[in-house]
N, C-alpha and C positions, 0 to 999 in steps of 0.2 A: 696890640699884636694882631688882632683880627683885621683892623683897618689896613695894616701893612700887608697881610696876606691877601686881602681883597684887591688892593691896588697892584700888588705884584702880579697876581694872576691876570687881571684885566689888562695891564700893560703888556705882559707877555702875549696875551691873546691878540691884542691890537698889532703888535709887531709881527706876529706870525701871519696874520691876515694880510698885512702890507707886503710881506715877503712871499705870499702865495703858498704858505705851508699850513694853513688852518685845517685842510682836509687830512694831512698826514699826522697831525698831532691830536689824537683822540682823548688824551688824558687831561688836556687843558679845558678851561671853562668855555661855555658857549657865548656867543655874542649877544644873545637876547635875554641876558640876565636882568631881572627886574628888582623892584624894591622888596617883593615878597621873599625872593631868594636871599637877599642880603640880611633881612630881618631874621629869617630862619637861621642863618649862619651866626648871627650875634648871640643866639641862645643855644645853639647846638654845642654839644661837648666836644668840639674839635677846633683847631686853629688853622687847618688847611682848607682853603675855600674851594668849593666846587658848586656848580649850579644844581647838581643832583647828587643825593646820597642814598645809600641803601636804606629802605624804610620798612618797618614792620607793618603788618596788616591792621593791628588794633592795639589799643593801650590796655595794659594789664594793671588795673587800678590797685589790685591787691599787692602787686609787686611794688608799686609806688608807695603805698602805705607802709609796707615792710621797711623800705629804705628810709622813709621819713621818721619812723619810730627809732630805727637804728641811729640816724643822725642826731636825734634829740638825746638819746642815751649817751652818745659820744660826747656831745657838748656838755651835758650834765657831769659826766665822769671827769672830763678835763677840768671843769670848774672846781670840782671837789678836790682833785689832786693839786691844783694850783693853790687854792685857798688853804688847804689843810697841811700841805707838805712843803711846797716851794716857798710860799710867802712867809711863813714863820721862820724858815731857815735864813732868808734874806734879812728879816727884821732882827734876828739875833746877831747876825753878822754886822749890821750897822750899829748896834748898841754895844758891841764888844769893845773893850779897851785896846786890845791888841789884835785886831782882825787879821786873819790869814786868808788870802784870796784863794789859794789852792784848796783850802778846806771847804770853802763855799762851793767851788767847782765839783769836788768829790761828793759833797752832800747833795748837790742838785743834779748829779748825773742820772740817777735812777728816775726821779720824777720828770726830768727833761726827756729822757728816752721814752717814757710812758706817754708824755704829751706829744712827742714826735710821732709815735705810732698811732695814737688816737687821731691826730690831725691828718695824717696820710689816709687812714681808713675813712674818716669823715668826708674829706674833700675829694679824694680820688676814687673812692668806691661808692659811698652812699650818695653824695651830692651829684656826681656825674651820672649815676644810674637813674636818679630821679629825673633829671632833665632829659636824658636819653629816652627814657620810657614815655614821658609825656609828649615828646616830640616824635616818637616812633623812630628814633635814630637807630640804625641797624648795627653800627660798629660799637662794640662794648669793650674793646681792648684798651682799657685805661691804664692798667699797670700789669706788671708781671710779678714773679716771686722775688722781689727785691731783697727780702730777708735772707735769701740763700746765695746772694752774689758774693764773690770773692775778690772783685776788683772795684775800684772807686768809679771807673767809667761805667761799668755794668750796673752798679748800684744806682747812679743817677739816671741812666737810660731806662731802667726797668721800673722805677717808681713814679716817674712823671713822663709817660710816653707822649702825652698830648703836647707838652712843652718841648720835649726832645725832638719830636717831629717838626715843629716849627723852626727850632734852631737848626736842624739839619737841612731843611729845604730852603730856608730864607736867609741863613747866615753862613753855615758851614759850606754848602755847595757853591754859592756864588763866590766866596772868598777863595776856595780851592780852585774854582774854574779860572779866576782872574790871576791868581798868584802861582798856581800849580804847586802849591806847598800845603801838605796836610798839617804840618806843624803850625803854620801861620793861621790856618783855619781853626785849629784846636785852641790856640791862644786867644783868638778873637772871640770864640764862643765862651771861654772861661772869663775873659775880661767883661764881656757884655753881661753874663750871668751874675758875676760878682757885683758890678756897678748897679744893676737893676735891683738886686736884693738889698744892697746897702741903702739905696734911695728909699725903698719901701720901709726899711727899718728906721731910717732917719725921719721920715714923715710920721711914723707912728710914735717915736720917742721924743722928737723935737731936737735931736742933735745927731750928728753924723759920726760914724765909726767904720773903718775899713775891715770889719770883722769877716764878712762874707768874701770880699775880694781877696784878702790875704789867705783865707781858707781854701778858696777855689784855686788860686794861682799856685800856692805852695804845694798843696796836695796833688793838684792836677798835673803840674810839671813833674813832680816826683814819680807819679805812676806812669806818665807818658814817656819819661826817660828811663823806664825799666829799673827804677831804684826801689821798687816795692819789695816787701818781704815775700817769702814763699807762700804758696796757696793756703796751707793750713794756718799760717800765722795771719794772713790777710783776713780770713773769716772771723778772727777775733779782733784784729787791729781796726778794721773799718767800723764795726759797731761801737767799739770803745772810743775811737776818734770822733764819731758822730755824736755820741752821748756827751762827751766832754765839750764839744763845740756848741751843742744846744744848751748845755748848762751855763756857758758863759753868757748866752743871750736870755736865758730864762729869767734871771733876776730883773733885767730891764723891762722885759715884756710883762 
């Protein structure tokens, strides 16, 4: 994703220079980008390439240590939840004479949502802040209050802002610009997200399943076509849907 962002920005910069518009476009990258800028971009907690980013004056090592300790506690807690709650449930399901899959999903819903929350806090809060502070990266807007969202689109946009920015700038906007259709751009983003998630899951498990693709497409189209329940119901429906979806993947993981 970072290579795509780098190439996209440099190609646009070259085209702007050839068209004589480089002076008008101040938000694009500069032509004198070197290896140091690209290496910094590889480790920076962002997927949008720029030659220069807002930088802090110094590194707060106490801040870094605080988030490292928090990340270690997150990993340890997730390991305990998986080993003590999720794995015994799956083991008893496999040994049962008449196993019921819906029972497994319901039993794993609570540990799955706990693992989901721990993973989001560990990756999008602690880990990103560690890299940002050590690189003196100024932008710390990694996530919003996704737990208060009442829509599926708002939930995905607020808990992974870094990825959503990349999808918006390098997938959604180009598709919308060429097709002049917001629906086509939305469907393309959903398809790409589902396929990439399923590929990552298949590489981890050794077999493929369209779990993420079906989840993103069905629920995304449902909410995009205004078939979602009312606001009060959505605040209960979305966390429940997410926990059940994570429970289906927790046994395999």
